C-alpha positions in Angstrom: -15.8 8.3 3.3 -15.6 6.0 0.2 -14.6 1.7 0.3 -12.3 0.2 -2.1 -10.7 -3.1 -2.3 -6.7 -2.6 -2.0 -4.7 -5.6 -3.1 -1.0 -6.5 -3.0 0.2 -8.3 -6.8 3.6 -9.5 -7.4 5.3 -6.7 -9.3 6.7 -9.4 -11.9 2.6 -9.5 -13.3 1.8 -6.0 -13.4 3.3 -5.0 -16.9 1.6 -7.6 -18.1 -1.7 -7.2 -16.2 -2.4 -3.6 -17.7 -1.3 -5.0 -21.5 -4.0 -7.6 -20.8 -6.6 -5.0 -19.5 -5.7 -3.0 -22.5 -6.2 -5.6 -25.0 -9.2 -7.6 -23.3 -11.0 -5.4 -21.6 -10.1 -6.4 -17.6 -7.9 -8.7 -16.3 -8.1 -11.2 -13.6 -5.9 -11.6 -10.3 -6.4 -15.2 -8.2 -7.0 -14.9 -4.7 -7.7 -17.8 -1.9 -9.4 -15.2 0.2 -13.3 -15.4 -0.8 -14.6 -14.3 2.5 -13.2 -10.8 1.3 -14.8 -10.6 -2.3 -17.9 -12.2 -0.8 -18.3 -9.8 1.8 -17.3 -6.9 -1.2 -20.2 -8.0 -3.3 -23.0 -8.5 -0.6 -22.0 -5.1 1.5 -20.5 -3.2 -1.6 -21.6 -5.0 -5.0 -19.2 -4.5 -7.6 -17.9 -1.5 -9.3 -15.8 -0.1 -6.8 -12.3 1.1 -6.9 -8.9 -1.1 -6.9 -6.1 0.3 -5.7 -2.9 -2.1 -6.4 0.2 -2.3 -4.3 3.4 -3.8 -6.3 4.6 -6.5 -3.9 8.5 -6.9 -4.7 9.0 -10.4 -3.4 8.0 -11.9 -6.3 10.4 -11.0 -9.3 11.6 -8.0 -10.7 9.8 -4.6 -9.8 9.4 -2.9 -13.2 8.4 0.9 -12.6 5.1 0.1 -10.7 7.1 -1.0 -7.2 6.5 2.3 -5.1 7.8 1.4 -1.5 4.9 1.7 0.6 2.7 3.4 -2.2 0.0 2.8 -4.4 0.9 2.3 -8.1 -2.3 1.2 -10.0 -5.8 1.6 -10.1 -9.0 0.2 -11.8 -12.2 -0.8 -11.6 -13.6 -4.1 -9.3 -15.4 -5.7 -12.0 -16.6 -9.3 -11.3 -15.5 -12.0 -9.0 -15.3 -15.3 -11.1 -15.0 -18.6 -9.4 -12.2 -20.7 -10.5 -12.8 -23.8 -12.5 -12.0 -27.5 -11.2 -8.5 -27.1 -11.5 -8.4 -24.0 -9.9 -7.7 -21.6 -12.8 -10.0 -18.8 -14.3 -12.3 -20.4 -16.8 -11.4 -18.0 -19.6 -7.4 -17.8 -19.2 -7.3 -15.0 -22.0 -8.3 -12.7 -19.3 -5.3 -14.0 -16.9 -2.0 -11.6 -17.6 0.3 -13.9 -19.9 2.9 -13.8 -17.0 1.2 -16.3 -14.8 1.7 -18.5 -16.9 5.7 -18.9 -16.7 6.7 -21.8 -14.4 4.4 -23.3 -12.2 0.6 -22.6 -12.3 -1.0 -21.5 -9.1 -4.4 -22.7 -8.2 -6.8 -20.2 -6.8 -10.4 -20.0 -5.0 -11.7 -17.3 -7.2 -10.4 -14.3 -9.7 -11.0 -10.8 -9.2 -11.4 -9.0 -12.3 -10.5 -5.4 -12.7 -11.6 -2.9 -15.6 -9.5 0.4 -16.5 -6.4 -0.5 -14.9 -3.7 1.8 -15.5 -0.3 3.0 -13.4 -0.5 6.0 -11.5 1.8 8.7 -12.4 4.7 8.7 -9.4 3.1 12.2 -8.1 -0.3 10.9 -8.2 1.2 7.3 -5.8 -1.1 7.0 -2.8 0.8 6.3 0.4 -0.5 2.9 2.2 -1.0 5.1 5.3 -3.8 7.3 3.4 -6.0 3.9 3.5 -8.0 2.6 6.8 -9.0 -1.2 7.0 -13.0 -1.5 7.0 -13.8 -1.9 10.7 -11.1 0.2 11.8 -10.5 3.8 13.1 -6.6 4.4 12.5 -5.1 4.3 8.8 -2.7 1.6 8.2 0.7 2.2 9.7 3.6 3.2 7.9 5.4 0.5 7.3 2.9 -1.8 6.6 2.6 -4.7 3.7 -0.8 -6.1 2.6 -0.5 -9.9 2.6 -3.6 -10.3 0.9 -6.5 -8.7 -0.7 -8.3 -6.2 1.9 -11.4 -3.8 1.9 -10.2 -0.3 2.7 -11.8 3.5 3.0 -10.8 6.5 2.6 -11.8 10.3 2.0 -10.1 10.8 -1.1 -12.3 7.2 -2.5 -14.9 7.9 -4.9 
C-alpha cells in the first residue's frame, strides 16, 4: 500500500497552479501544517504522489471541482520554509491567483512537480484513501481541512 499527500486547495487557484507548474517546472502551495510535512520528510522523503481536492468554498470551481473526488495529481518535490514575511522566497513558483487580494501568511510551502488534472473518468473518490494510522477508508462526505498523509492500494 503506497503513501501520498492528500491536500485541499481552493479551486480559484488550481487553473493558475497548473499553468505555473507548466511554465516554471513546479508550483508552491502554502501551509501552516509543518508537522505533516516534517513527518513526510522524515518517514517517507519527497517524490511521493500528491492528490489535490478542489475545495470550492474559496471562489469559482472552474473545471476542477469534483464533489468528493480528487481532480489533480502531482509529485511532492520539496518543502520550502517561508521567509520572514510568511511568503515563498521565490514568488515565481506561486500561482498568480494567490497574489490577488490580501496576501496570506504561511509557515511553509509544499512544492509540486508534474501537476496535472485527472480526466473526469479517472477522478479518485476520497473514500479510496485511508488516513495514515487508521484502518478504515475516509468516510463518504469527508472534506479534507488541510494536508494529510494517506495510504491506498492504488498509490504507487
